[in-house]
N, CA, C and O atoms as a Tripos MOL2 file, in Angstrom:
@<TRIPOS>MOLECULE
protein
  292   291    73     0     0
PROTEIN
NO_CHARGES

@<TRIPOS>ATOM
      1 N         -30.7390   51.9570  -68.5280 N.3       1 MET1
      2 CA        -31.9060   52.5400  -69.1620 C.3       1 MET1
      3 C         -32.8660   51.4110  -69.5580 C.2       1 MET1
      4 O         -32.4470   50.4430  -70.1930 O.2       1 MET1
      5 N         -34.1280   51.5260  -69.1960 N.am      2 PRO2
      6 CA        -35.1000   50.4830  -69.5510 C.3       2 PRO2
      7 C         -35.2800   50.3890  -71.0650 C.2       2 PRO2
      8 O         -35.1030   51.3680  -71.7910 O.2       2 PRO2
      9 N         -35.6330   49.2010  -71.5180 N.am      3 THR3
     10 CA        -35.8390   48.9820  -72.9500 C.3       3 THR3
     11 C         -37.3210   48.7870  -73.2460 C.2       3 THR3
     12 O         -38.1140   48.5130  -72.3450 O.2       3 THR3
     13 N         -37.6830   48.9290  -74.5090 N.am      4 ASN4
     14 CA        -39.0730   48.8100  -74.9400 C.3       4 ASN4
     15 C         -39.6520   47.4510  -74.5790 C.2       4 ASN4
     16 O         -38.9270   46.4730  -74.4010 O.2       4 ASN4
     17 N         -40.9820   47.4140  -74.4750 N.am      5 VAL5
     18 CA        -41.7050   46.2050  -74.0790 C.3       5 VAL5
     19 C         -42.4740   45.6710  -75.2870 C.2       5 VAL5
     20 O         -43.2200   46.4040  -75.9360 O.2       5 VAL5
     21 N         -42.2810   44.3870  -75.5770 N.am      6 TRP6
     22 CA        -42.9570   43.7160  -76.6870 C.3       6 TRP6
     23 C         -43.9040   42.6480  -76.1530 C.2       6 TRP6
     24 O         -43.5890   41.9630  -75.1800 O.2       6 TRP6
     25 N         -45.0710   42.5070  -76.7950 N.am      7 VAL7
     26 CA        -45.9640   41.3730  -76.5650 C.3       7 VAL7
     27 C         -45.9240   40.5590  -77.8500 C.2       7 VAL7
     28 O         -46.2530   41.0600  -78.9260 O.2       7 VAL7
     29 N         -45.5140   39.2920  -77.7270 N.am      8 THR8
     30 CA        -45.3570   38.4170  -78.8930 C.3       8 THR8
     31 C         -46.0070   37.0660  -78.6350 C.2       8 THR8
     32 O         -46.2350   36.6740  -77.4910 O.2       8 THR8
     33 N         -46.3000   36.3610  -79.7270 N.am      9 VAL9
     34 CA        -46.8460   35.0160  -79.5910 C.3       9 VAL9
     35 C         -45.7580   34.1010  -79.0310 C.2       9 VAL9
     36 O         -44.5720   34.2960  -79.2980 O.2       9 VAL9
     37 N         -46.1740   33.1050  -78.2550 N.am     10 HIS10
     38 CA        -45.2580   32.1980  -77.5570 C.3      10 HIS10
     39 C         -45.8740   30.8030  -77.6140 C.2      10 HIS10
     40 O         -47.0990   30.6930  -77.6740 O.2      10 HIS10
     41 N         -45.0760   29.7330  -77.5980 N.am     11 PRO11
     42 CA        -45.6480   28.3840  -77.6490 C.3      11 PRO11
     43 C         -46.7090   28.1160  -76.5720 C.2      11 PRO11
     44 O         -47.6230   27.3190  -76.7840 O.2      11 PRO11
     45 N         -46.5860   28.7800  -75.4230 N.am     12 ASN12
     46 CA        -47.5560   28.5760  -74.3360 C.3      12 ASN12
     47 C         -48.6120   29.6720  -74.2780 C.2      12 ASN12
     48 O         -49.3180   29.7850  -73.2760 O.2      12 ASN12
     49 N         -48.7370   30.4740  -75.3180 N.am     13 GLY13
     50 CA        -49.7130   31.5570  -75.3380 C.3      13 GLY13
     51 C         -49.0890   32.8470  -75.8370 C.2      13 GLY13
     52 O         -48.7670   32.9760  -77.0180 O.2      13 GLY13
     53 N         -48.9200   33.8090  -74.9220 N.am     14 TRP14
     54 CA        -48.3680   35.1180  -75.2660 C.3      14 TRP14
     55 C         -47.2860   35.4900  -74.2810 C.2      14 TRP14
     56 O         -47.3880   35.1840  -73.0930 O.2      14 TRP14
     57 N         -46.2380   36.1550  -74.7730 N.am     15 ALA15
     58 CA        -45.1010   36.5200  -73.9290 C.3      15 ALA15
     59 C         -44.9190   38.0290  -73.8990 C.2      15 ALA15
     60 O         -45.1630   38.7240  -74.8850 O.2      15 ALA15
     61 N         -44.4850   38.5160  -72.7480 N.am     16 VAL16
     62 CA        -44.0560   39.9060  -72.5990 C.3      16 VAL16
     63 C         -42.5410   39.8610  -72.5200 C.2      16 VAL16
     64 O         -41.9730   39.1900  -71.6590 O.2      16 VAL16
     65 N         -41.8820   40.5890  -73.4380 N.am     17 LYS17
     66 CA        -40.4150   40.5830  -73.5070 C.3      17 LYS17
     67 C         -39.8760   41.9990  -73.5210 C.2      17 LYS17
     68 O         -40.5450   42.9350  -73.9600 O.2      17 LYS17
     69 N         -38.6660   42.1370  -73.0380 N.am     18 ARG18
     70 CA        -37.9290   43.3920  -73.1690 C.3      18 ARG18
     71 C         -37.1960   43.3490  -74.5030 C.2      18 ARG18
     72 O         -36.7010   42.2960  -74.9030 O.2      18 ARG18
     73 N         -37.1240   44.4700  -75.1860 N.am     19 GLU19
     74 CA        -36.4340   44.5450  -76.4730 C.3      19 GLU19
     75 C         -34.9950   44.0700  -76.3270 C.2      19 GLU19
     76 O         -34.2740   44.5080  -75.4300 O.2      19 GLU19
     77 N         -34.5830   43.1670  -77.2170 N.am     20 GLY20
     78 CA        -33.2240   42.6480  -77.2070 C.3      20 GLY20
     79 C         -33.0340   41.4200  -76.3360 C.2      20 GLY20
     80 O         -31.9570   40.8240  -76.3370 O.2      20 GLY20
     81 N         -34.0580   41.0310  -75.5940 N.am     21 SER21
     82 CA        -33.9560   39.8750  -74.7040 C.3      21 SER21
     83 C         -34.4930   38.6220  -75.3890 C.2      21 SER21
     84 O         -35.5090   38.6700  -76.0820 O.2      21 SER21
     85 N         -33.8100   37.5130  -75.1900 N.am     22 GLU22
     86 CA        -34.2700   36.2350  -75.7350 C.3      22 GLU22
     87 C         -35.3910   35.6390  -74.8780 C.2      22 GLU22
     88 O         -36.3030   34.9930  -75.3930 O.2      22 GLU22
     89 N         -35.3090   35.8630  -73.5790 N.am     23 ARG23
     90 CA        -36.2630   35.2580  -72.6480 C.3      23 ARG23
     91 C         -37.4220   36.2010  -72.3590 C.2      23 ARG23
     92 O         -37.2740   37.4230  -72.3460 O.2      23 ARG23
     93 N         -38.5810   35.5920  -72.1300 N.am     24 ALA24
     94 CA        -39.7710   36.3650  -71.7890 C.3      24 ALA24
     95 C         -39.7030   36.8190  -70.3380 C.2      24 ALA24
     96 O         -39.2100   36.0990  -69.4700 O.2      24 ALA24
     97 N         -40.2020   38.0180  -70.0880 N.am     25 THR25
     98 CA        -40.3470   38.5060  -68.7230 C.3      25 THR25
     99 C         -41.3960   37.6630  -68.0210 C.2      25 THR25
    100 O         -41.2370   37.2690  -66.8660 O.2      25 THR25
    101 N         -42.4900   37.3910  -68.7600 N.am     26 GLN26
    102 CA        -43.5760   36.5720  -68.2410 C.3      26 GLN26
    103 C         -44.3990   36.0720  -69.4170 C.2      26 GLN26
    104 O         -44.4450   36.7200  -70.4620 O.2      26 GLN26
    105 N         -45.0600   34.9090  -69.2540 N.am     27 THR27
    106 CA        -45.9450   34.3890  -70.2910 C.3      27 THR27
    107 C         -47.3720   34.3320  -69.7530 C.2      27 THR27
    108 O         -47.5990   34.2140  -68.5490 O.2      27 THR27
    109 N         -48.3250   34.4180  -70.6810 N.am     28 PHE28
    110 CA        -49.7420   34.4420  -70.3290 C.3      28 PHE28
    111 C         -50.5140   33.5450  -71.2820 C.2      28 PHE28
    112 O         -50.0930   33.3310  -72.4180 O.2      28 PHE28
    113 N         -51.6430   33.0200  -70.8220 N.am     29 SER29
    114 CA        -52.4500   32.1550  -71.6780 C.3      29 SER29
    115 C         -53.2700   32.9630  -72.6820 C.2      29 SER29
    116 O         -53.6230   32.4510  -73.7440 O.2      29 SER29
    117 N         -53.5760   34.2230  -72.3560 N.am     30 THR30
    118 CA        -54.3450   35.0450  -73.2900 C.3      30 THR30
    119 C         -53.5680   36.2950  -73.7000 C.2      30 THR30
    120 O         -52.7150   36.7950  -72.9670 O.2      30 THR30
    121 N         -53.8900   36.7720  -74.8790 N.am     31 GLN31
    122 CA        -53.2640   37.9900  -75.3780 C.3      31 GLN31
    123 C         -53.6690   39.1870  -74.5110 C.2      31 GLN31
    124 O         -52.8480   40.0630  -74.2430 O.2      31 GLN31
    125 N         -54.9210   39.2240  -74.0770 N.am     32 ALA32
    126 CA        -55.4050   40.3450  -73.2570 C.3      32 ALA32
    127 C         -54.6040   40.4840  -71.9630 C.2      32 ALA32
    128 O         -54.2620   41.5960  -71.5610 O.2      32 ALA32
    129 N         -54.3060   39.3680  -71.3180 N.am     33 GLU33
    130 CA        -53.5070   39.4110  -70.0800 C.3      33 GLU33
    131 C         -52.1020   39.9420  -70.3630 C.2      33 GLU33
    132 O         -51.5670   40.7470  -69.6010 O.2      33 GLU33
    133 N         -51.5190   39.4820  -71.4610 N.am     34 ALA34
    134 CA        -50.1680   39.9210  -71.8260 C.3      34 ALA34
    135 C         -50.1510   41.4180  -72.1430 C.2      34 ALA34
    136 O         -49.2180   42.1240  -71.7600 O.2      34 ALA34
    137 N         -51.1730   41.8950  -72.8340 N.am     35 ILE35
    138 CA        -51.2560   43.3190  -73.1670 C.3      35 ILE35
    139 C         -51.3650   44.1570  -71.9010 C.2      35 ILE35
    140 O         -50.6790   45.1700  -71.7660 O.2      35 ILE35
    141 N         -52.2180   43.7430  -70.9760 N.am     36 THR36
    142 CA        -52.3820   44.4810  -69.7170 C.3      36 THR36
    143 C         -51.0620   44.5790  -68.9700 C.2      36 THR36
    144 O         -50.6880   45.6560  -68.5040 O.2      36 THR36
    145 N         -50.3530   43.4600  -68.8540 N.am     37 HIS37
    146 CA        -49.0690   43.4410  -68.1440 C.3      37 HIS37
    147 C         -48.0130   44.2620  -68.8970 C.2      37 HIS37
    148 O         -47.2740   45.0370  -68.2890 O.2      37 HIS37
    149 N         -47.9470   44.0880  -70.2150 N.am     38 GLY38
    150 CA        -46.9610   44.8000  -71.0220 C.3      38 GLY38
    151 C         -47.1490   46.3080  -70.9820 C.2      38 GLY38
    152 O         -46.1780   47.0560  -70.8610 O.2      38 GLY38
    153 N         -48.3940   46.7550  -71.0830 N.am     39 ARG39
    154 CA        -48.6740   48.1930  -71.0060 C.3      39 ARG39
    155 C         -48.2760   48.7660  -69.6470 C.2      39 ARG39
    156 O         -47.6990   49.8510  -69.5680 O.2      39 ARG39
    157 N         -48.5850   48.0340  -68.5880 N.am     40 ALA40
    158 CA        -48.2320   48.5000  -67.2390 C.3      40 ALA40
    159 C         -46.7180   48.6650  -67.1070 C.2      40 ALA40
    160 O         -46.2460   49.6520  -66.5420 O.2      40 ALA40
    161 N         -45.9550   47.6970  -67.6280 N.am     41 LEU41
    162 CA        -44.4890   47.7950  -67.5930 C.3      41 LEU41
    163 C         -43.9930   49.0020  -68.3930 C.2      41 LEU41
    164 O         -43.1360   49.7560  -67.9340 O.2      41 LEU41
    165 N         -44.5470   49.1700  -69.5930 N.am     42 ALA42
    166 CA        -44.1230   50.2760  -70.4560 C.3      42 ALA42
    167 C         -44.4370   51.6260  -69.8050 C.2      42 ALA42
    168 O         -43.6220   52.5470  -69.8640 O.2      42 ALA42
    169 N         -45.6020   51.7440  -69.1920 N.am     43 LYS43
    170 CA        -45.9690   52.9960  -68.5170 C.3      43 LYS43
    171 C         -45.0590   53.2610  -67.3300 C.2      43 LYS43
    172 O         -44.6080   54.3880  -67.1270 O.2      43 LYS43
    173 N         -44.7860   52.2210  -66.5450 N.am     44 LYS44
    174 CA        -43.9360   52.3590  -65.3610 C.3      44 LYS44
    175 C         -42.5340   52.8220  -65.7490 C.2      44 LYS44
    176 O         -41.9530   53.6890  -65.0960 O.2      44 LYS44
    177 N         -41.9990   52.2340  -66.8190 N.am     45 ASP45
    178 CA        -40.6260   52.5450  -67.2410 C.3      45 ASP45
    179 C         -40.5450   53.6800  -68.2700 C.2      45 ASP45
    180 O         -39.4540   54.0740  -68.6800 O.2      45 ASP45
    181 N         -41.7010   54.1970  -68.6800 N.am     46 LYS46
    182 CA        -41.7710   55.2870  -69.6650 C.3      46 LYS46
    183 C         -41.0410   54.9310  -70.9570 C.2      46 LYS46
    184 O         -40.1800   55.6680  -71.4370 O.2      46 LYS46
    185 N         -41.4190   53.7640  -71.5070 N.am     47 VAL47
    186 CA        -40.8360   53.2840  -72.7610 C.3      47 VAL47
    187 C         -41.9560   52.9760  -73.7530 C.2      47 VAL47
    188 O         -43.1300   53.2050  -73.4650 O.2      47 VAL47
    189 N         -41.5860   52.4600  -74.9110 N.am     48 GLU48
    190 CA        -42.5580   52.1300  -75.9400 C.3      48 GLU48
    191 C         -43.1280   50.7300  -75.7240 C.2      48 GLU48
    192 O         -42.4180   49.8130  -75.3110 O.2      48 GLU48
    193 N         -44.4360   50.5790  -76.0120 N.am     49 PHE49
    194 CA        -45.1300   49.2960  -75.9670 C.3      49 PHE49
    195 C         -45.3980   48.8740  -77.4020 C.2      49 PHE49
    196 O         -45.9420   49.6530  -78.1850 O.2      49 PHE49
    197 N         -45.0160   47.6300  -77.7620 N.am     50 ILE50
    198 CA        -45.1980   47.1300  -79.1250 C.3      50 ILE50
    199 C         -45.9390   45.8000  -79.0630 C.2      50 ILE50
    200 O         -45.5190   44.8750  -78.3670 O.2      50 ILE50
    201 N         -47.0520   45.7130  -79.8030 N.am     51 LEU51
    202 CA        -47.8450   44.4870  -79.8740 C.3      51 LEU51
    203 C         -47.6210   43.8470  -81.2310 C.2      51 LEU51
    204 O         -47.8800   44.4540  -82.2710 O.2      51 LEU51
    205 N         -47.1320   42.6060  -81.2060 N.am     52 GLN52
    206 CA        -46.8570   41.8610  -82.4340 C.3      52 GLN52
    207 C         -47.9210   40.7770  -82.5770 C.2      52 GLN52
    208 O         -48.1610   40.0170  -81.6390 O.2      52 GLN52
    209 N         -48.5580   40.7010  -83.7440 N.am     53 GLY53
    210 CA        -49.5950   39.7110  -83.9890 C.3      53 GLY53
    211 C         -49.0200   38.3240  -84.2480 C.2      53 GLY53
    212 O         -47.8040   38.1440  -84.3200 O.2      53 GLY53
    213 N         -49.9080   37.3530  -84.3860 N.am     54 ARG54
    214 CA        -49.4950   35.9630  -84.6600 C.3      54 ARG54
    215 C         -48.6830   35.8540  -85.9440 C.2      54 ARG54
    216 O         -47.8230   34.9820  -86.0710 O.2      54 ARG54
    217 N         -48.9610   36.7450  -86.8990 N.am     55 ASP55
    218 CA        -48.2610   36.7090  -88.1860 C.3      55 ASP55
    219 C         -46.9080   37.4210  -88.1520 C.2      55 ASP55
    220 O         -46.2130   37.4790  -89.1660 O.2      55 ASP55
    221 N         -46.5320   37.9640  -86.9860 N.am     56 GLY56
    222 CA        -45.2480   38.6430  -86.8470 C.3      56 GLY56
    223 C         -45.2840   40.1290  -87.1660 C.2      56 GLY56
    224 O         -44.3030   40.8380  -86.9430 O.2      56 GLY56
    225 N         -46.4100   40.6030  -87.6870 N.am     57 GLN57
    226 CA        -46.5490   42.0220  -88.0210 C.3      57 GLN57
    227 C         -46.8650   42.8390  -86.7660 C.2      57 GLN57
    228 O         -47.5740   42.3730  -85.8740 O.2      57 GLN57
    229 N         -46.3370   44.0460  -86.7100 N.am     58 ILE58
    230 CA        -46.6450   44.9370  -85.5900 C.3      58 ILE58
    231 C         -48.0730   45.4370  -85.7700 C.2      58 ILE58
    232 O         -48.4100   46.0470  -86.7840 O.2      58 ILE58
    233 N         -48.9110   45.1650  -84.7620 N.am     59 ARG59
    234 CA        -50.3180   45.5560  -84.8120 C.3      59 ARG59
    235 C         -50.5770   46.8770  -84.1100 C.2      59 ARG59
    236 O         -51.4980   47.6120  -84.4650 O.2      59 ARG59
    237 N         -49.7570   47.1700  -83.1130 N.am     60 GLU60
    238 CA        -49.9970   48.3720  -82.3200 C.3      60 GLU60
    239 C         -48.6870   48.8400  -81.7140 C.2      60 GLU60
    240 O         -47.7970   48.0430  -81.4170 O.2      60 GLU60
    241 N         -48.5910   50.1480  -81.5370 N.am     61 ARG61
    242 CA        -47.3770   50.7220  -80.9690 C.3      61 ARG61
    243 C         -47.7720   51.9750  -80.1950 C.2      61 ARG61
    244 O         -48.4060   52.8720  -80.7510 O.2      61 ARG61
    245 N         -47.4050   52.0450  -78.9200 N.am     62 ASP62
    246 CA        -47.7130   53.2040  -78.0850 C.3      62 ASP62
    247 C         -46.4790   53.6030  -77.3070 C.2      62 ASP62
    248 O         -45.7430   52.7520  -76.8060 O.2      62 ASP62
    249 N         -46.2570   54.8990  -77.2090 N.am     63 SER63
    250 CA        -45.1190   55.4140  -76.4600 C.3      63 SER63
    251 C         -45.6160   56.0420  -75.1640 C.2      63 SER63
    252 O         -46.5900   56.7950  -75.1650 O.2      63 SER63
    253 N         -44.9480   55.7300  -74.0670 N.am     64 TYR64
    254 CA        -45.3580   56.2200  -72.7560 C.3      64 TYR64
    255 C         -44.3020   57.0990  -72.1040 C.2      64 TYR64
    256 O         -44.2110   57.1550  -70.8770 O.2      64 TYR64
    257 N         -43.5180   57.7730  -72.8970 N.am     65 GLY65
    258 CA        -42.5430   58.6820  -72.3180 C.3      65 GLY65
    259 C         -41.4220   58.9970  -73.2730 C.2      65 GLY65
    260 O         -41.2660   58.3500  -74.3090 O.2      65 GLY65
    261 N         -40.6440   59.9930  -72.9170 N.am     66 ASN66
    262 CA        -39.4770   60.4060  -73.6860 C.3      66 ASN66
    263 C         -39.8070   60.7730  -75.1250 C.2      66 ASN66
    264 O         -38.9840   60.5800  -76.0200 O.2      66 ASN66
    265 N         -41.0080   61.3000  -75.3540 N.am     67 ASP67
    266 CA        -41.3870   61.7420  -76.6950 C.3      67 ASP67
    267 C         -40.8080   63.1240  -76.9630 C.2      67 ASP67
    268 O         -40.7720   63.9620  -76.0620 O.2      67 ASP67
    269 N         -40.3560   63.3730  -78.1870 N.am     68 PRO68
    270 CA        -39.8950   64.7250  -78.5120 C.3      68 PRO68
    271 C         -41.0790   65.6920  -78.4820 C.2      68 PRO68
    272 O         -42.1930   65.3310  -78.8610 O.2      68 PRO68
    273 N         -40.8320   66.9110  -78.0310 N.am     69 HIS69
    274 CA        -41.9170   67.8800  -77.9750 C.3      69 HIS69
    275 C         -41.4850   69.1200  -78.7250 C.2      69 HIS69
    276 O         -40.4480   69.6770  -78.3620 O.2      69 HIS69
    277 N         -42.1610   69.5890  -79.7050 N.am     70 PRO70
    278 CA        -43.3570   68.9910  -80.2790 C.3      70 PRO70
    279 C         -43.0150   67.7970  -81.1650 C.2      70 PRO70
    280 O         -41.8790   67.6690  -81.6200 O.2      70 PRO70
    281 N         -44.0010   66.9150  -81.4150 N.am     71 PRO71
    282 CA        -43.7290   65.7370  -82.2480 C.3      71 PRO71
    283 C         -43.3420   66.1310  -83.6710 C.2      71 PRO71
    284 O         -43.7970   67.1490  -84.1910 O.2      71 PRO71
    285 N         -42.5010   65.3140  -84.2870 N.am     72 LYS72
    286 CA        -42.1110   65.5390  -85.6820 C.3      72 LYS72
    287 C         -43.2900   65.2190  -86.5800 C.2      72 LYS72
    288 O         -44.1040   64.3500  -86.2660 O.2      72 LYS72
    289 N         -43.3760   65.9210  -87.6930 N.am     73 ARG73
    290 CA        -44.4800   65.6680  -88.6390 C.3      73 ARG73
    291 C         -43.9580   65.1140  -89.9160 C.2      73 ARG73
    292 O         -44.7320   64.8380  -90.8320 O.2      73 ARG73
@<TRIPOS>BOND
     1     1     2 1
     2     2     3 1
     3     3     4 2
     4     3     5 am
     5     5     6 1
     6     6     7 1
     7     7     8 2
     8     7     9 am
     9     9    10 1
    10    10    11 1
    11    11    12 2
    12    11    13 am
    13    13    14 1
    14    14    15 1
    15    15    16 2
    16    15    17 am
    17    17    18 1
    18    18    19 1
    19    19    20 2
    20    19    21 am
    21    21    22 1
    22    22    23 1
    23    23    24 2
    24    23    25 am
    25    25    26 1
    26    26    27 1
    27    27    28 2
    28    27    29 am
    29    29    30 1
    30    30    31 1
    31    31    32 2
    32    31    33 am
    33    33    34 1
    34    34    35 1
    35    35    36 2
    36    35    37 am
    37    37    38 1
    38    38    39 1
    39    39    40 2
    40    39    41 am
    41    41    42 1
    42    42    43 1
    43    43    44 2
    44    43    45 am
    45    45    46 1
    46    46    47 1
    47    47    48 2
    48    47    49 am
    49    49    50 1
    50    50    51 1
    51    51    52 2
    52    51    53 am
    53    53    54 1
    54    54    55 1
    55    55    56 2
    56    55    57 am
    57    57    58 1
    58    58    59 1
    59    59    60 2
    60    59    61 am
    61    61    62 1
    62    62    63 1
    63    63    64 2
    64    63    65 am
    65    65    66 1
    66    66    67 1
    67    67    68 2
    68    67    69 am
    69    69    70 1
    70    70    71 1
    71    71    72 2
    72    71    73 am
    73    73    74 1
    74    74    75 1
    75    75    76 2
    76    75    77 am
    77    77    78 1
    78    78    79 1
    79    79    80 2
    80    79    81 am
    81    81    82 1
    82    82    83 1
    83    83    84 2
    84    83    85 am
    85    85    86 1
    86    86    87 1
    87    87    88 2
    88    87    89 am
    89    89    90 1
    90    90    91 1
    91    91    92 2
    92    91    93 am
    93    93    94 1
    94    94    95 1
    95    95    96 2
    96    95    97 am
    97    97    98 1
    98    98    99 1
    99    99   100 2
   100    99   101 am
   101   101   102 1
   102   102   103 1
   103   103   104 2
   104   103   105 am
   105   105   106 1
   106   106   107 1
   107   107   108 2
   108   107   109 am
   109   109   110 1
   110   110   111 1
   111   111   112 2
   112   111   113 am
   113   113   114 1
   114   114   115 1
   115   115   116 2
   116   115   117 am
   117   117   118 1
   118   118   119 1
   119   119   120 2
   120   119   121 am
   121   121   122 1
   122   122   123 1
   123   123   124 2
   124   123   125 am
   125   125   126 1
   126   126   127 1
   127   127   128 2
   128   127   129 am
   129   129   130 1
   130   130   131 1
   131   131   132 2
   132   131   133 am
   133   133   134 1
   134   134   135 1
   135   135   136 2
   136   135   137 am
   137   137   138 1
   138   138   139 1
   139   139   140 2
   140   139   141 am
   141   141   142 1
   142   142   143 1
   143   143   144 2
   144   143   145 am
   145   145   146 1
   146   146   147 1
   147   147   148 2
   148   147   149 am
   149   149   150 1
   150   150   151 1
   151   151   152 2
   152   151   153 am
   153   153   154 1
   154   154   155 1
   155   155   156 2
   156   155   157 am
   157   157   158 1
   158   158   159 1
   159   159   160 2
   160   159   161 am
   161   161   162 1
   162   162   163 1
   163   163   164 2
   164   163   165 am
   165   165   166 1
   166   166   167 1
   167   167   168 2
   168   167   169 am
   169   169   170 1
   170   170   171 1
   171   171   172 2
   172   171   173 am
   173   173   174 1
   174   174   175 1
   175   175   176 2
   176   175   177 am
   177   177   178 1
   178   178   179 1
   179   179   180 2
   180   179   181 am
   181   181   182 1
   182   182   183 1
   183   183   184 2
   184   183   185 am
   185   185   186 1
   186   186   187 1
   187   187   188 2
   188   187   189 am
   189   189   190 1
   190   190   191 1
   191   191   192 2
   192   191   193 am
   193   193   194 1
   194   194   195 1
   195   195   196 2
   196   195   197 am
   197   197   198 1
   198   198   199 1
   199   199   200 2
   200   199   201 am
   201   201   202 1
   202   202   203 1
   203   203   204 2
   204   203   205 am
   205   205   206 1
   206   206   207 1
   207   207   208 2
   208   207   209 am
   209   209   210 1
   210   210   211 1
   211   211   212 2
   212   211   213 am
   213   213   214 1
   214   214   215 1
   215   215   216 2
   216   215   217 am
   217   217   218 1
   218   218   219 1
   219   219   220 2
   220   219   221 am
   221   221   222 1
   222   222   223 1
   223   223   224 2
   224   223   225 am
   225   225   226 1
   226   226   227 1
   227   227   228 2
   228   227   229 am
   229   229   230 1
   230   230   231 1
   231   231   232 2
   232   231   233 am
   233   233   234 1
   234   234   235 1
   235   235   236 2
   236   235   237 am
   237   237   238 1
   238   238   239 1
   239   239   240 2
   240   239   241 am
   241   241   242 1
   242   242   243 1
   243   243   244 2
   244   243   245 am
   245   245   246 1
   246   246   247 1
   247   247   248 2
   248   247   249 am
   249   249   250 1
   250   250   251 1
   251   251   252 2
   252   251   253 am
   253   253   254 1
   254   254   255 1
   255   255   256 2
   256   255   257 am
   257   257   258 1
   258   258   259 1
   259   259   260 2
   260   259   261 am
   261   261   262 1
   262   262   263 1
   263   263   264 2
   264   263   265 am
   265   265   266 1
   266   266   267 1
   267   267   268 2
   268   267   269 am
   269   269   270 1
   270   270   271 1
   271   271   272 2
   272   271   273 am
   273   273   274 1
   274   274   275 1
   275   275   276 2
   276   275   277 am
   277   277   278 1
   278   278   279 1
   279   279   280 2
   280   279   281 am
   281   281   282 1
   282   282   283 1
   283   283   284 2
   284   283   285 am
   285   285   286 1
   286   286   287 1
   287   287   288 2
   288   287   289 am
   289   289   290 1
   290   290   291 1
   291   291   292 2
@<TRIPOS>SUBSTRUCTURE
     1 MET1         2 RESIDUE 1 A MET
     2 PRO2         6 RESIDUE 1 A PRO
     3 THR3        10 RESIDUE 1 A THR
     4 ASN4        14 RESIDUE 1 A ASN
     5 VAL5        18 RESIDUE 1 A VAL
     6 TRP6        22 RESIDUE 1 A TRP
     7 VAL7        26 RESIDUE 1 A VAL
     8 THR8        30 RESIDUE 1 A THR
     9 VAL9        34 RESIDUE 1 A VAL
    10 HIS10       38 RESIDUE 1 A HIS
    11 PRO11       42 RESIDUE 1 A PRO
    12 ASN12       46 RESIDUE 1 A ASN
    13 GLY13       50 RESIDUE 1 A GLY
    14 TRP14       54 RESIDUE 1 A TRP
    15 ALA15       58 RESIDUE 1 A ALA
    16 VAL16       62 RESIDUE 1 A VAL
    17 LYS17       66 RESIDUE 1 A LYS
    18 ARG18       70 RESIDUE 1 A ARG
    19 GLU19       74 RESIDUE 1 A GLU
    20 GLY20       78 RESIDUE 1 A GLY
    21 SER21       82 RESIDUE 1 A SER
    22 GLU22       86 RESIDUE 1 A GLU
    23 ARG23       90 RESIDUE 1 A ARG
    24 ALA24       94 RESIDUE 1 A ALA
    25 THR25       98 RESIDUE 1 A THR
    26 GLN26      102 RESIDUE 1 A GLN
    27 THR27      106 RESIDUE 1 A THR
    28 PHE28      110 RESIDUE 1 A PHE
    29 SER29      114 RESIDUE 1 A SER
    30 THR30      118 RESIDUE 1 A THR
    31 GLN31      122 RESIDUE 1 A GLN
    32 ALA32      126 RESIDUE 1 A ALA
    33 GLU33      130 RESIDUE 1 A GLU
    34 ALA34      134 RESIDUE 1 A ALA
    35 ILE35      138 RESIDUE 1 A ILE
    36 THR36      142 RESIDUE 1 A THR
    37 HIS37      146 RESIDUE 1 A HIS
    38 GLY38      150 RESIDUE 1 A GLY
    39 ARG39      154 RESIDUE 1 A ARG
    40 ALA40      158 RESIDUE 1 A ALA
    41 LEU41      162 RESIDUE 1 A LEU
    42 ALA42      166 RESIDUE 1 A ALA
    43 LYS43      170 RESIDUE 1 A LYS
    44 LYS44      174 RESIDUE 1 A LYS
    45 ASP45      178 RESIDUE 1 A ASP
    46 LYS46      182 RESIDUE 1 A LYS
    47 VAL47      186 RESIDUE 1 A VAL
    48 GLU48      190 RESIDUE 1 A GLU
    49 PHE49      194 RESIDUE 1 A PHE
    50 ILE50      198 RESIDUE 1 A ILE
    51 LEU51      202 RESIDUE 1 A LEU
    52 GLN52      206 RESIDUE 1 A GLN
    53 GLY53      210 RESIDUE 1 A GLY
    54 ARG54      214 RESIDUE 1 A ARG
    55 ASP55      218 RESIDUE 1 A ASP
    56 GLY56      222 RESIDUE 1 A GLY
    57 GLN57      226 RESIDUE 1 A GLN
    58 ILE58      230 RESIDUE 1 A ILE
    59 ARG59      234 RESIDUE 1 A ARG
    60 GLU60      238 RESIDUE 1 A GLU
    61 ARG61      242 RESIDUE 1 A ARG
    62 ASP62      246 RESIDUE 1 A ASP
    63 SER63      250 RESIDUE 1 A SER
    64 TYR64      254 RESIDUE 1 A TYR
    65 GLY65      258 RESIDUE 1 A GLY
    66 ASN66      262 RESIDUE 1 A ASN
    67 ASP67      266 RESIDUE 1 A ASP
    68 PRO68      270 RESIDUE 1 A PRO
    69 HIS69      274 RESIDUE 1 A HIS
    70 PRO70      278 RESIDUE 1 A PRO
    71 PRO71      282 RESIDUE 1 A PRO
    72 LYS72      286 RESIDUE 1 A LYS
    73 ARG73      290 RESIDUE 1 A ARG
């Protein structure tokens, strides 16, 4: 089963990682490039996309599949 996709800060710029993985799937020089790649992976695998800011706080979270219907309130 595919795992969620995270975009996090990395010494060489920004990294796209799978949840629970120590190693980056790929690194990018800009955050925008990492977001584009990370979203594409999350959409393809129908998992959650999580964007983590430089301060470590989650800035954005989007789910691309397996959502309960109807959503919980």
